[in-house]
mmCIF file of the N, C-alpha and C atoms, coordinates in Angstrom:
data_MODEL
# 
_entry.id   MODEL 
# 
loop_
_atom_site.group_PDB 
_atom_site.id 
_atom_site.type_symbol 
_atom_site.label_atom_id 
_atom_site.label_alt_id 
_atom_site.label_comp_id 
_atom_site.label_asym_id 
_atom_site.label_entity_id 
_atom_site.label_seq_id 
_atom_site.pdbx_PDB_ins_code 
_atom_site.Cartn_x 
_atom_site.Cartn_y 
_atom_site.Cartn_z 
_atom_site.occupancy 
_atom_site.B_iso_or_equiv 
_atom_site.pdbx_formal_charge 
_atom_site.auth_seq_id 
_atom_site.auth_comp_id 
_atom_site.auth_asym_id 
_atom_site.auth_atom_id 
_atom_site.pdbx_PDB_model_num 
ATOM 1   N N  . UNK A 1 1  ? 126.298 6.513   55.434 1.00 0.00 ? 1  UNK A N  1 
ATOM 2   C CA . UNK A 1 1  ? 125.634 6.311   56.663 1.00 0.00 ? 1  UNK A CA 1 
ATOM 3   C C  . UNK A 1 1  ? 124.126 6.205   56.377 1.00 0.00 ? 1  UNK A C  1 
ATOM 4   N N  . UNK A 1 2  ? 123.926 7.436   55.605 1.00 0.00 ? 2  UNK A N  1 
ATOM 5   C CA . UNK A 1 2  ? 122.014 7.492   55.388 1.00 0.00 ? 2  UNK A CA 1 
ATOM 6   C C  . UNK A 1 2  ? 121.778 6.195   54.579 1.00 0.00 ? 2  UNK A C  1 
ATOM 7   N N  . UNK A 1 3  ? 122.575 5.689   53.576 1.00 0.00 ? 3  UNK A N  1 
ATOM 8   C CA . UNK A 1 3  ? 122.145 4.501   52.973 1.00 0.00 ? 3  UNK A CA 1 
ATOM 9   C C  . UNK A 1 3  ? 122.064 3.260   53.945 1.00 0.00 ? 3  UNK A C  1 
ATOM 10  N N  . UNK A 1 4  ? 122.931 3.128   54.785 1.00 0.00 ? 4  UNK A N  1 
ATOM 11  C CA . UNK A 1 4  ? 122.982 1.941   55.786 1.00 0.00 ? 4  UNK A CA 1 
ATOM 12  C C  . UNK A 1 4  ? 121.733 2.218   56.580 1.00 0.00 ? 4  UNK A C  1 
ATOM 13  N N  . UNK A 1 5  ? 121.177 3.331   57.169 1.00 0.00 ? 5  UNK A N  1 
ATOM 14  C CA . UNK A 1 5  ? 120.336 3.733   57.965 1.00 0.00 ? 5  UNK A CA 1 
ATOM 15  C C  . UNK A 1 5  ? 118.869 3.368   57.216 1.00 0.00 ? 5  UNK A C  1 
ATOM 16  N N  . UNK A 1 6  ? 118.921 3.625   56.068 1.00 0.00 ? 6  UNK A N  1 
ATOM 17  C CA . UNK A 1 6  ? 117.674 3.409   55.160 1.00 0.00 ? 6  UNK A CA 1 
ATOM 18  C C  . UNK A 1 6  ? 117.499 1.785   55.072 1.00 0.00 ? 6  UNK A C  1 
ATOM 19  N N  . UNK A 1 7  ? 118.516 1.280   54.910 1.00 0.00 ? 7  UNK A N  1 
ATOM 20  C CA . UNK A 1 7  ? 118.615 -0.164  54.708 1.00 0.00 ? 7  UNK A CA 1 
ATOM 21  C C  . UNK A 1 7  ? 118.009 -0.788  56.061 1.00 0.00 ? 7  UNK A C  1 
ATOM 22  N N  . UNK A 1 8  ? 118.564 -0.608  57.154 1.00 0.00 ? 8  UNK A N  1 
ATOM 23  C CA . UNK A 1 8  ? 118.344 -1.006  58.493 1.00 0.00 ? 8  UNK A CA 1 
ATOM 24  C C  . UNK A 1 8  ? 116.765 -0.585  58.595 1.00 0.00 ? 8  UNK A C  1 
ATOM 25  N N  . UNK A 1 9  ? 116.341 0.381   58.385 1.00 0.00 ? 9  UNK A N  1 
ATOM 26  C CA . UNK A 1 9  ? 114.757 0.871   58.555 1.00 0.00 ? 9  UNK A CA 1 
ATOM 27  C C  . UNK A 1 9  ? 113.960 -0.039  57.597 1.00 0.00 ? 9  UNK A C  1 
ATOM 28  N N  . UNK A 1 10 ? 114.407 -0.294  56.430 1.00 0.00 ? 10 UNK A N  1 
ATOM 29  C CA . UNK A 1 10 ? 113.702 -1.144  55.348 1.00 0.00 ? 10 UNK A CA 1 
ATOM 30  C C  . UNK A 1 10 ? 113.518 -2.670  55.847 1.00 0.00 ? 10 UNK A C  1 
ATOM 31  N N  . UNK A 1 11 ? 114.570 -3.263  56.503 1.00 0.00 ? 11 UNK A N  1 
ATOM 32  C CA . UNK A 1 11 ? 114.561 -4.582  56.976 1.00 0.00 ? 11 UNK A CA 1 
ATOM 33  C C  . UNK A 1 11 ? 113.721 -4.601  58.203 1.00 0.00 ? 11 UNK A C  1 
ATOM 34  N N  . UNK A 1 12 ? 113.719 -3.538  59.133 1.00 0.00 ? 12 UNK A N  1 
ATOM 35  C CA . UNK A 1 12 ? 112.901 -3.751  60.154 1.00 0.00 ? 12 UNK A CA 1 
ATOM 36  C C  . UNK A 1 12 ? 111.412 -3.509  59.983 1.00 0.00 ? 12 UNK A C  1 
ATOM 37  N N  . UNK A 1 13 ? 111.169 -2.857  58.956 1.00 0.00 ? 13 UNK A N  1 
ATOM 38  C CA . UNK A 1 13 ? 109.733 -2.652  58.508 1.00 0.00 ? 13 UNK A CA 1 
ATOM 39  C C  . UNK A 1 13 ? 109.167 -3.953  57.850 1.00 0.00 ? 13 UNK A C  1 
ATOM 40  N N  . UNK A 1 14 ? 110.120 -4.448  57.179 1.00 0.00 ? 14 UNK A N  1 
ATOM 41  C CA . UNK A 1 14 ? 109.877 -5.851  56.552 1.00 0.00 ? 14 UNK A CA 1 
ATOM 42  C C  . UNK A 1 14 ? 109.449 -6.811  57.503 1.00 0.00 ? 14 UNK A C  1 
ATOM 43  N N  . UNK A 1 15 ? 110.348 -6.921  58.458 1.00 0.00 ? 15 UNK A N  1 
ATOM 44  C CA . UNK A 1 15 ? 110.266 -7.933  59.533 1.00 0.00 ? 15 UNK A CA 1 
ATOM 45  C C  . UNK A 1 15 ? 108.892 -7.893  60.423 1.00 0.00 ? 15 UNK A C  1 
ATOM 46  N N  . UNK A 1 16 ? 108.416 -6.447  60.467 1.00 0.00 ? 16 UNK A N  1 
ATOM 47  C CA . UNK A 1 16 ? 107.504 -6.218  61.314 1.00 0.00 ? 16 UNK A CA 1 
ATOM 48  C C  . UNK A 1 16 ? 106.111 -6.648  60.480 1.00 0.00 ? 16 UNK A C  1 
ATOM 49  N N  . UNK A 1 17 ? 106.273 -6.522  59.076 1.00 0.00 ? 17 UNK A N  1 
ATOM 50  C CA . UNK A 1 17 ? 105.119 -6.772  58.222 1.00 0.00 ? 17 UNK A CA 1 
ATOM 51  C C  . UNK A 1 17 ? 105.045 -8.186  58.175 1.00 0.00 ? 17 UNK A C  1 
ATOM 52  N N  . UNK A 1 18 ? 106.095 -8.948  58.126 1.00 0.00 ? 18 UNK A N  1 
ATOM 53  C CA . UNK A 1 18 ? 106.095 -10.283 57.926 1.00 0.00 ? 18 UNK A CA 1 
ATOM 54  C C  . UNK A 1 18 ? 105.589 -10.894 59.376 1.00 0.00 ? 18 UNK A C  1 
ATOM 55  N N  . UNK A 1 19 ? 105.991 -10.256 60.517 1.00 0.00 ? 19 UNK A N  1 
ATOM 56  C CA . UNK A 1 19 ? 105.595 -10.925 61.959 1.00 0.00 ? 19 UNK A CA 1 
ATOM 57  C C  . UNK A 1 19 ? 104.138 -10.627 61.817 1.00 0.00 ? 19 UNK A C  1 
ATOM 58  N N  . UNK A 1 20 ? 103.517 -9.494  61.282 1.00 0.00 ? 20 UNK A N  1 
ATOM 59  C CA . UNK A 1 20 ? 102.088 -9.184  61.454 1.00 0.00 ? 20 UNK A CA 1 
ATOM 60  C C  . UNK A 1 20 ? 101.292 -10.219 60.650 1.00 0.00 ? 20 UNK A C  1 
ATOM 61  N N  . UNK A 1 21 ? 101.643 -10.519 59.521 1.00 0.00 ? 21 UNK A N  1 
ATOM 62  C CA . UNK A 1 21 ? 101.194 -11.415 58.597 1.00 0.00 ? 21 UNK A CA 1 
ATOM 63  C C  . UNK A 1 21 ? 101.356 -12.789 58.973 1.00 0.00 ? 21 UNK A C  1 
ATOM 64  N N  . UNK A 1 22 ? 102.405 -13.202 59.680 1.00 0.00 ? 22 UNK A N  1 
ATOM 65  C CA . UNK A 1 22 ? 102.331 -14.482 60.421 1.00 0.00 ? 22 UNK A CA 1 
ATOM 66  C C  . UNK A 1 22 ? 101.370 -14.980 61.463 1.00 0.00 ? 22 UNK A C  1 
ATOM 67  N N  . UNK A 1 23 ? 101.304 -13.565 62.302 1.00 0.00 ? 23 UNK A N  1 
ATOM 68  C CA . UNK A 1 23 ? 100.334 -13.486 63.362 1.00 0.00 ? 23 UNK A CA 1 
ATOM 69  C C  . UNK A 1 23 ? 98.967  -13.787 62.874 1.00 0.00 ? 23 UNK A C  1 
ATOM 70  N N  . UNK A 1 24 ? 98.584  -13.107 61.879 1.00 0.00 ? 24 UNK A N  1 
ATOM 71  C CA . UNK A 1 24 ? 97.332  -13.266 61.182 1.00 0.00 ? 24 UNK A CA 1 
ATOM 72  C C  . UNK A 1 24 ? 97.101  -14.687 60.675 1.00 0.00 ? 24 UNK A C  1 
ATOM 73  N N  . UNK A 1 25 ? 98.112  -15.279 60.091 1.00 0.00 ? 25 UNK A N  1 
ATOM 74  C CA . UNK A 1 25 ? 97.949  -16.806 59.590 1.00 0.00 ? 25 UNK A CA 1 
ATOM 75  C C  . UNK A 1 25 ? 97.721  -17.466 60.634 1.00 0.00 ? 25 UNK A C  1 
ATOM 76  N N  . UNK A 1 26 ? 98.232  -17.292 61.800 1.00 0.00 ? 26 UNK A N  1 
ATOM 77  C CA . UNK A 1 26 ? 98.121  -18.308 62.847 1.00 0.00 ? 26 UNK A CA 1 
ATOM 78  C C  . UNK A 1 26 ? 96.784  -18.091 63.462 1.00 0.00 ? 26 UNK A C  1 
ATOM 79  N N  . UNK A 1 27 ? 96.264  -17.118 63.719 1.00 0.00 ? 27 UNK A N  1 
ATOM 80  C CA . UNK A 1 27 ? 94.912  -16.674 64.188 1.00 0.00 ? 27 UNK A CA 1 
ATOM 81  C C  . UNK A 1 27 ? 93.934  -17.204 63.350 1.00 0.00 ? 27 UNK A C  1 
ATOM 82  N N  . UNK A 1 28 ? 94.099  -17.113 61.863 1.00 0.00 ? 28 UNK A N  1 
ATOM 83  C CA . UNK A 1 28 ? 92.987  -17.816 60.940 1.00 0.00 ? 28 UNK A CA 1 
ATOM 84  C C  . UNK A 1 28 ? 93.042  -19.332 61.014 1.00 0.00 ? 28 UNK A C  1 
ATOM 85  N N  . UNK A 1 29 ? 94.230  -19.876 61.099 1.00 0.00 ? 29 UNK A N  1 
ATOM 86  C CA . UNK A 1 29 ? 94.572  -21.350 61.237 1.00 0.00 ? 29 UNK A CA 1 
ATOM 87  C C  . UNK A 1 29 ? 93.919  -21.932 62.579 1.00 0.00 ? 29 UNK A C  1 
ATOM 88  N N  . UNK A 1 30 ? 94.042  -21.128 63.543 1.00 0.00 ? 30 UNK A N  1 
ATOM 89  C CA . UNK A 1 30 ? 93.241  -21.661 64.796 1.00 0.00 ? 30 UNK A CA 1 
ATOM 90  C C  . UNK A 1 30 ? 91.724  -21.347 64.895 1.00 0.00 ? 30 UNK A C  1 
ATOM 91  N N  . UNK A 1 31 ? 91.312  -20.183 64.177 1.00 0.00 ? 31 UNK A N  1 
ATOM 92  C CA . UNK A 1 31 ? 89.959  -20.259 63.944 1.00 0.00 ? 31 UNK A CA 1 
ATOM 93  C C  . UNK A 1 31 ? 89.369  -21.344 63.211 1.00 0.00 ? 31 UNK A C  1 
ATOM 94  N N  . UNK A 1 32 ? 90.010  -21.781 62.279 1.00 0.00 ? 32 UNK A N  1 
ATOM 95  C CA . UNK A 1 32 ? 89.570  -22.972 61.234 1.00 0.00 ? 32 UNK A CA 1 
ATOM 96  C C  . UNK A 1 32 ? 89.767  -24.162 62.265 1.00 0.00 ? 32 UNK A C  1 
ATOM 97  N N  . UNK A 1 33 ? 90.695  -24.389 62.917 1.00 0.00 ? 33 UNK A N  1 
ATOM 98  C CA . UNK A 1 33 ? 90.777  -25.679 63.682 1.00 0.00 ? 33 UNK A CA 1 
ATOM 99  C C  . UNK A 1 33 ? 89.529  -25.481 64.755 1.00 0.00 ? 33 UNK A C  1 
ATOM 100 N N  . UNK A 1 34 ? 89.210  -24.656 65.341 1.00 0.00 ? 34 UNK A N  1 
ATOM 101 C CA . UNK A 1 34 ? 88.277  -24.560 66.318 1.00 0.00 ? 34 UNK A CA 1 
ATOM 102 C C  . UNK A 1 34 ? 86.989  -24.960 65.534 1.00 0.00 ? 34 UNK A C  1 
ATOM 103 N N  . UNK A 1 35 ? 86.916  -24.521 64.347 1.00 0.00 ? 35 UNK A N  1 
ATOM 104 C CA . UNK A 1 35 ? 85.461  -24.993 63.734 1.00 0.00 ? 35 UNK A CA 1 
ATOM 105 C C  . UNK A 1 35 ? 85.634  -26.249 63.277 1.00 0.00 ? 35 UNK A C  1 
ATOM 106 N N  . UNK A 1 36 ? 86.578  -26.935 62.662 1.00 0.00 ? 36 UNK A N  1 
ATOM 107 C CA . UNK A 1 36 ? 86.659  -28.249 62.085 1.00 0.00 ? 36 UNK A CA 1 
ATOM 108 C C  . UNK A 1 36 ? 86.829  -29.203 63.178 1.00 0.00 ? 36 UNK A C  1 
ATOM 109 N N  . UNK A 1 37 ? 87.250  -28.796 64.344 1.00 0.00 ? 37 UNK A N  1 
ATOM 110 C CA . UNK A 1 37 ? 87.693  -29.914 65.407 1.00 0.00 ? 37 UNK A CA 1 
ATOM 111 C C  . UNK A 1 37 ? 86.540  -30.683 65.863 1.00 0.00 ? 37 UNK A C  1 
ATOM 112 N N  . UNK A 1 38 ? 86.662  -31.990 65.828 1.00 0.00 ? 38 UNK A N  1 
ATOM 113 C CA . UNK A 1 38 ? 85.581  -32.884 66.376 1.00 0.00 ? 38 UNK A CA 1 
ATOM 114 C C  . UNK A 1 38 ? 86.543  -34.035 67.367 1.00 0.00 ? 38 UNK A C  1 
ATOM 115 N N  . UNK A 1 39 ? 85.573  -34.691 67.952 1.00 0.00 ? 39 UNK A N  1 
ATOM 116 C CA . UNK A 1 39 ? 86.101  -35.512 69.018 1.00 0.00 ? 39 UNK A CA 1 
ATOM 117 C C  . UNK A 1 39 ? 86.859  -36.728 68.124 1.00 0.00 ? 39 UNK A C  1 
ATOM 118 N N  . UNK A 1 40 ? 86.525  -37.091 66.989 1.00 0.00 ? 40 UNK A N  1 
ATOM 119 C CA . UNK A 1 40 ? 87.260  -38.190 66.378 1.00 0.00 ? 40 UNK A CA 1 
ATOM 120 C C  . UNK A 1 40 ? 88.620  -37.682 65.999 1.00 0.00 ? 40 UNK A C  1 
ATOM 121 N N  . UNK A 1 41 ? 88.840  -36.557 65.737 1.00 0.00 ? 41 UNK A N  1 
ATOM 122 C CA . UNK A 1 41 ? 89.989  -35.769 65.086 1.00 0.00 ? 41 UNK A CA 1 
ATOM 123 C C  . UNK A 1 41 ? 91.071  -35.819 66.436 1.00 0.00 ? 41 UNK A C  1 
ATOM 124 N N  . UNK A 1 42 ? 90.318  -35.495 67.562 1.00 0.00 ? 42 UNK A N  1 
ATOM 125 C CA . UNK A 1 42 ? 91.218  -35.312 68.994 1.00 0.00 ? 42 UNK A CA 1 
ATOM 126 C C  . UNK A 1 42 ? 91.535  -36.687 69.123 1.00 0.00 ? 42 UNK A C  1 
ATOM 127 N N  . UNK A 1 43 ? 90.682  -37.787 69.205 1.00 0.00 ? 43 UNK A N  1 
ATOM 128 C CA . UNK A 1 43 ? 91.547  -38.933 69.471 1.00 0.00 ? 43 UNK A CA 1 
ATOM 129 C C  . UNK A 1 43 ? 92.431  -39.449 68.474 1.00 0.00 ? 43 UNK A C  1 
ATOM 130 N N  . UNK A 1 44 ? 92.343  -39.127 67.158 1.00 0.00 ? 44 UNK A N  1 
ATOM 131 C CA . UNK A 1 44 ? 93.488  -39.254 66.292 1.00 0.00 ? 44 UNK A CA 1 
ATOM 132 C C  . UNK A 1 44 ? 94.749  -38.828 66.555 1.00 0.00 ? 44 UNK A C  1 
ATOM 133 N N  . UNK A 1 45 ? 94.622  -37.560 66.948 1.00 0.00 ? 45 UNK A N  1 
ATOM 134 C CA . UNK A 1 45 ? 95.702  -36.731 67.428 1.00 0.00 ? 45 UNK A CA 1 
ATOM 135 C C  . UNK A 1 45 ? 96.151  -37.409 68.704 1.00 0.00 ? 45 UNK A C  1 
ATOM 136 N N  . UNK A 1 46 ? 95.636  -37.771 69.587 1.00 0.00 ? 46 UNK A N  1 
ATOM 137 C CA . UNK A 1 46 ? 96.181  -38.497 70.719 1.00 0.00 ? 46 UNK A CA 1 
ATOM 138 C C  . UNK A 1 46 ? 97.007  -39.852 70.457 1.00 0.00 ? 46 UNK A C  1 
ATOM 139 N N  . UNK A 1 47 ? 96.288  -40.720 69.568 1.00 0.00 ? 47 UNK A N  1 
ATOM 140 C CA . UNK A 1 47 ? 96.839  -41.946 69.203 1.00 0.00 ? 47 UNK A CA 1 
ATOM 141 C C  . UNK A 1 47 ? 98.152  -41.744 68.613 1.00 0.00 ? 47 UNK A C  1 
ATOM 142 N N  . UNK A 1 48 ? 98.131  -40.677 67.832 1.00 0.00 ? 48 UNK A N  1 
ATOM 143 C CA . UNK A 1 48 ? 99.407  -40.405 66.754 1.00 0.00 ? 48 UNK A CA 1 
ATOM 144 C C  . UNK A 1 48 ? 100.253 -39.955 67.755 1.00 0.00 ? 48 UNK A C  1 
ATOM 145 N N  . UNK A 1 49 ? 100.148 -39.169 68.680 1.00 0.00 ? 49 UNK A N  1 
ATOM 146 C CA . UNK A 1 49 ? 101.041 -38.757 69.707 1.00 0.00 ? 49 UNK A CA 1 
ATOM 147 C C  . UNK A 1 49 ? 101.879 -39.761 70.360 1.00 0.00 ? 49 UNK A C  1 
ATOM 148 N N  . UNK A 1 50 ? 100.870 -40.953 70.833 1.00 0.00 ? 50 UNK A N  1 
ATOM 149 C CA . UNK A 1 50 ? 101.340 -42.030 71.455 1.00 0.00 ? 50 UNK A CA 1 
ATOM 150 C C  . UNK A 1 50 ? 102.073 -42.747 70.892 1.00 0.00 ? 50 UNK A C  1 
ATOM 151 N N  . UNK A 1 51 ? 101.938 -43.157 69.424 1.00 0.00 ? 51 UNK A N  1 
ATOM 152 C CA . UNK A 1 51 ? 102.708 -43.745 68.534 1.00 0.00 ? 51 UNK A CA 1 
ATOM 153 C C  . UNK A 1 51 ? 104.086 -43.241 68.445 1.00 0.00 ? 51 UNK A C  1 
ATOM 154 N N  . UNK A 1 52 ? 104.191 -41.779 68.296 1.00 0.00 ? 52 UNK A N  1 
ATOM 155 C CA . UNK A 1 52 ? 105.393 -41.257 67.993 1.00 0.00 ? 52 UNK A CA 1 
ATOM 156 C C  . UNK A 1 52 ? 106.109 -41.331 69.361 1.00 0.00 ? 52 UNK A C  1 
ATOM 157 N N  . UNK A 1 53 ? 105.719 -41.235 70.426 1.00 0.00 ? 53 UNK A N  1 
ATOM 158 C CA . UNK A 1 53 ? 106.289 -41.308 71.882 1.00 0.00 ? 53 UNK A CA 1 
ATOM 159 C C  . UNK A 1 53 ? 107.010 -42.852 72.030 1.00 0.00 ? 53 UNK A C  1 
ATOM 160 N N  . UNK A 1 54 ? 106.231 -43.882 71.639 1.00 0.00 ? 54 UNK A N  1 
ATOM 161 C CA . UNK A 1 54 ? 106.607 -45.251 71.796 1.00 0.00 ? 54 UNK A CA 1 
ATOM 162 C C  . UNK A 1 54 ? 107.812 -45.243 70.627 1.00 0.00 ? 54 UNK A C  1 
ATOM 163 N N  . UNK A 1 55 ? 107.623 -44.918 69.502 1.00 0.00 ? 55 UNK A N  1 
ATOM 164 C CA . UNK A 1 55 ? 108.902 -44.913 68.482 1.00 0.00 ? 55 UNK A CA 1 
ATOM 165 C C  . UNK A 1 55 ? 109.869 -44.205 69.090 1.00 0.00 ? 55 UNK A C  1 
ATOM 166 N N  . UNK A 1 56 ? 109.820 -42.934 69.927 1.00 0.00 ? 56 UNK A N  1 
ATOM 167 C CA . UNK A 1 56 ? 111.017 -42.438 70.519 1.00 0.00 ? 56 UNK A CA 1 
ATOM 168 C C  . UNK A 1 56 ? 111.806 -43.123 71.395 1.00 0.00 ? 56 UNK A C  1 
ATOM 169 N N  . UNK A 1 57 ? 110.854 -43.840 72.309 1.00 0.00 ? 57 UNK A N  1 
ATOM 170 C CA . UNK A 1 57 ? 111.467 -44.884 73.352 1.00 0.00 ? 57 UNK A CA 1 
ATOM 171 C C  . UNK A 1 57 ? 112.328 -45.943 72.683 1.00 0.00 ? 57 UNK A C  1 
ATOM 172 N N  . UNK A 1 58 ? 111.630 -46.416 71.625 1.00 0.00 ? 58 UNK A N  1 
ATOM 173 C CA . UNK A 1 58 ? 112.358 -47.681 71.074 1.00 0.00 ? 58 UNK A CA 1 
ATOM 174 C C  . UNK A 1 58 ? 113.696 -47.134 70.613 1.00 0.00 ? 58 UNK A C  1 
ATOM 175 N N  . UNK A 1 59 ? 113.584 -45.820 69.929 1.00 0.00 ? 59 UNK A N  1 
ATOM 176 C CA . UNK A 1 59 ? 114.834 -45.224 69.330 1.00 0.00 ? 59 UNK A CA 1 
ATOM 177 C C  . UNK A 1 59 ? 115.931 -45.151 70.406 1.00 0.00 ? 59 UNK A C  1 
ATOM 178 N N  . UNK A 1 60 ? 115.424 -44.527 71.622 1.00 0.00 ? 60 UNK A N  1 
ATOM 179 C CA . UNK A 1 60 ? 116.486 -44.070 72.748 1.00 0.00 ? 60 UNK A CA 1 
ATOM 180 C C  . UNK A 1 60 ? 116.988 -45.394 73.064 1.00 0.00 ? 60 UNK A C  1 
ATOM 181 N N  . UNK A 1 61 ? 116.257 -46.690 73.112 1.00 0.00 ? 61 UNK A N  1 
ATOM 182 C CA . UNK A 1 61 ? 116.846 -47.882 73.778 1.00 0.00 ? 61 UNK A CA 1 
ATOM 183 C C  . UNK A 1 61 ? 117.627 -48.361 72.982 1.00 0.00 ? 61 UNK A C  1 
ATOM 184 N N  . UNK A 1 62 ? 117.512 -47.967 71.467 1.00 0.00 ? 62 UNK A N  1 
ATOM 185 C CA . UNK A 1 62 ? 118.547 -48.694 70.458 1.00 0.00 ? 62 UNK A CA 1 
ATOM 186 C C  . UNK A 1 62 ? 119.790 -47.879 70.620 1.00 0.00 ? 62 UNK A C  1 
ATOM 187 N N  . UNK A 1 63 ? 119.653 -46.626 70.926 1.00 0.00 ? 63 UNK A N  1 
ATOM 188 C CA . UNK A 1 63 ? 120.975 -45.879 71.136 1.00 0.00 ? 63 UNK A CA 1 
ATOM 189 C C  . UNK A 1 63 ? 121.621 -46.261 72.254 1.00 0.00 ? 63 UNK A C  1 
ATOM 190 N N  . UNK A 1 64 ? 120.845 -46.445 73.431 1.00 0.00 ? 64 UNK A N  1 
ATOM 191 C CA . UNK A 1 64 ? 121.609 -46.781 74.592 1.00 0.00 ? 64 UNK A CA 1 
ATOM 192 C C  . UNK A 1 64 ? 122.352 -48.197 74.504 1.00 0.00 ? 64 UNK A C  1 
ATOM 193 N N  . UNK A 1 65 ? 121.653 -49.239 73.702 1.00 0.00 ? 65 UNK A N  1 
ATOM 194 C CA . UNK A 1 65 ? 122.117 -50.410 73.569 1.00 0.00 ? 65 UNK A CA 1 
ATOM 195 C C  . UNK A 1 65 ? 123.338 -50.347 72.631 1.00 0.00 ? 65 UNK A C  1 
ATOM 196 N N  . UNK A 1 66 ? 123.498 -49.379 71.717 1.00 0.00 ? 66 UNK A N  1 
ATOM 197 C CA . UNK A 1 66 ? 124.461 -49.142 70.775 1.00 0.00 ? 66 UNK A CA 1 
ATOM 198 C C  . UNK A 1 66 ? 125.775 -48.588 71.600 1.00 0.00 ? 66 UNK A C  1 
ATOM 199 N N  . UNK A 1 67 ? 125.348 -47.552 72.342 1.00 0.00 ? 67 UNK A N  1 
ATOM 200 C CA . UNK A 1 67 ? 126.580 -46.939 73.085 1.00 0.00 ? 67 UNK A CA 1 
ATOM 201 C C  . UNK A 1 67 ? 127.023 -48.144 74.189 1.00 0.00 ? 67 UNK A C  1 
ATOM 202 N N  . UNK A 1 68 ? 126.386 -48.840 74.713 1.00 0.00 ? 68 UNK A N  1 
ATOM 203 C CA . UNK A 1 68 ? 126.732 -49.971 75.589 1.00 0.00 ? 68 UNK A CA 1 
ATOM 204 C C  . UNK A 1 68 ? 127.511 -50.791 75.067 1.00 0.00 ? 68 UNK A C  1 
ATOM 205 N N  . UNK A 1 69 ? 127.229 -51.254 73.774 1.00 0.00 ? 69 UNK A N  1 
ATOM 206 C CA . UNK A 1 69 ? 128.108 -52.086 73.043 1.00 0.00 ? 69 UNK A CA 1 
ATOM 207 C C  . UNK A 1 69 ? 129.472 -51.522 72.684 1.00 0.00 ? 69 UNK A C  1 
ATOM 208 N N  . UNK A 1 70 ? 129.408 -50.135 72.075 1.00 0.00 ? 70 UNK A N  1 
ATOM 209 C CA . UNK A 1 70 ? 130.716 -49.526 71.801 1.00 0.00 ? 70 UNK A CA 1 
ATOM 210 C C  . UNK A 1 70 ? 131.497 -49.237 73.156 1.00 0.00 ? 70 UNK A C  1 
ATOM 211 N N  . UNK A 1 71 ? 130.916 -49.196 74.288 1.00 0.00 ? 71 UNK A N  1 
ATOM 212 C CA . UNK A 1 71 ? 131.622 -49.134 75.357 1.00 0.00 ? 71 UNK A CA 1 
ATOM 213 C C  . UNK A 1 71 ? 132.474 -50.411 75.784 1.00 0.00 ? 71 UNK A C  1 
ATOM 214 N N  . UNK A 1 72 ? 131.576 -51.450 75.702 1.00 0.00 ? 72 UNK A N  1 
ATOM 215 C CA . UNK A 1 72 ? 132.215 -52.752 75.704 1.00 0.00 ? 72 UNK A CA 1 
ATOM 216 C C  . UNK A 1 72 ? 133.284 -53.187 74.826 1.00 0.00 ? 72 UNK A C  1 
ATOM 217 N N  . UNK A 1 73 ? 132.971 -52.750 73.597 1.00 0.00 ? 73 UNK A N  1 
ATOM 218 C CA . UNK A 1 73 ? 134.365 -53.043 72.816 1.00 0.00 ? 73 UNK A CA 1 
ATOM 219 C C  . UNK A 1 73 ? 135.428 -52.204 72.987 1.00 0.00 ? 73 UNK A C  1 
ATOM 220 N N  . UNK A 1 74 ? 135.191 -50.894 73.307 1.00 0.00 ? 74 UNK A N  1 
ATOM 221 C CA . UNK A 1 74 ? 136.346 -50.000 73.963 1.00 0.00 ? 74 UNK A CA 1 
ATOM 222 C C  . UNK A 1 74 ? 137.231 -50.761 75.001 1.00 0.00 ? 74 UNK A C  1 
ATOM 223 N N  . UNK A 1 75 ? 136.395 -51.073 75.936 1.00 0.00 ? 75 UNK A N  1 
ATOM 224 C CA . UNK A 1 75 ? 136.914 -51.742 77.222 1.00 0.00 ? 75 UNK A CA 1 
ATOM 225 C C  . UNK A 1 75 ? 137.826 -53.180 76.852 1.00 0.00 ? 75 UNK A C  1 
ATOM 226 N N  . UNK A 1 76 ? 137.320 -54.135 75.953 1.00 0.00 ? 76 UNK A N  1 
ATOM 227 C CA . UNK A 1 76 ? 137.811 -55.130 75.494 1.00 0.00 ? 76 UNK A CA 1 
ATOM 228 C C  . UNK A 1 76 ? 139.239 -54.929 74.768 1.00 0.00 ? 76 UNK A C  1 
ATOM 229 N N  . UNK A 1 77 ? 139.021 -53.570 73.853 1.00 0.00 ? 77 UNK A N  1 
ATOM 230 C CA . UNK A 1 77 ? 140.534 -53.440 73.078 1.00 0.00 ? 77 UNK A CA 1 
ATOM 231 C C  . UNK A 1 77 ? 141.392 -53.182 74.083 1.00 0.00 ? 77 UNK A C  1 
ATOM 232 N N  . UNK A 1 78 ? 141.190 -52.258 75.277 1.00 0.00 ? 78 UNK A N  1 
ATOM 233 C CA . UNK A 1 78 ? 142.040 -51.862 76.046 1.00 0.00 ? 78 UNK A CA 1 
ATOM 234 C C  . UNK A 1 78 ? 142.624 -53.018 76.849 1.00 0.00 ? 78 UNK A C  1 
ATOM 235 N N  . UNK A 1 79 ? 141.716 -53.885 77.280 1.00 0.00 ? 79 UNK A N  1 
ATOM 236 C CA . UNK A 1 79 ? 142.261 -55.155 78.060 1.00 0.00 ? 79 UNK A CA 1 
ATOM 237 C C  . UNK A 1 79 ? 143.264 -56.162 77.129 1.00 0.00 ? 79 UNK A C  1 
ATOM 238 N N  . UNK A 1 80 ? 142.918 -56.104 75.995 1.00 0.00 ? 80 UNK A N  1 
ATOM 239 C CA . UNK A 1 80 ? 143.705 -56.872 74.997 1.00 0.00 ? 80 UNK A CA 1 
ATOM 240 C C  . UNK A 1 80 ? 144.982 -56.154 74.683 1.00 0.00 ? 80 UNK A C  1 
ATOM 241 N N  . UNK A 1 81 ? 145.064 -54.666 74.652 1.00 0.00 ? 81 UNK A N  1 
ATOM 242 C CA . UNK A 1 81 ? 146.323 -53.969 74.551 1.00 0.00 ? 81 UNK A CA 1 
ATOM 243 C C  . UNK A 1 81 ? 147.056 -54.264 75.777 1.00 0.00 ? 81 UNK A C  1 
ATOM 244 N N  . UNK A 1 82 ? 146.626 -54.148 76.978 1.00 0.00 ? 82 UNK A N  1 
ATOM 245 C CA . UNK A 1 82 ? 147.338 -54.302 78.276 1.00 0.00 ? 82 UNK A CA 1 
ATOM 246 C C  . UNK A 1 82 ? 148.098 -55.622 78.342 1.00 0.00 ? 82 UNK A C  1 
ATOM 247 N N  . UNK A 1 83 ? 147.380 -56.648 77.791 1.00 0.00 ? 83 UNK A N  1 
ATOM 248 C CA . UNK A 1 83 ? 147.874 -58.102 78.035 1.00 0.00 ? 83 UNK A CA 1 
ATOM 249 C C  . UNK A 1 83 ? 149.162 -58.240 77.088 1.00 0.00 ? 83 UNK A C  1 
# 
């Protein structure tokens, strides 16, 4: 039981250490981003976001079209079967 308790204690302290380390990394990355950020980079980020959004829309449209076709095929098969 003591061994299990020690293992759990070790895992918890390791997780705490990792969280602290990740928090520090995020803080440092945020500070660097503040320093390096310019208007142009902001514009680039915006346009990149727009592109990905349009890609997503086209992908959604393709999925809808594909599902619609599958539905039609299924109905046609049922009709043929019933005849």
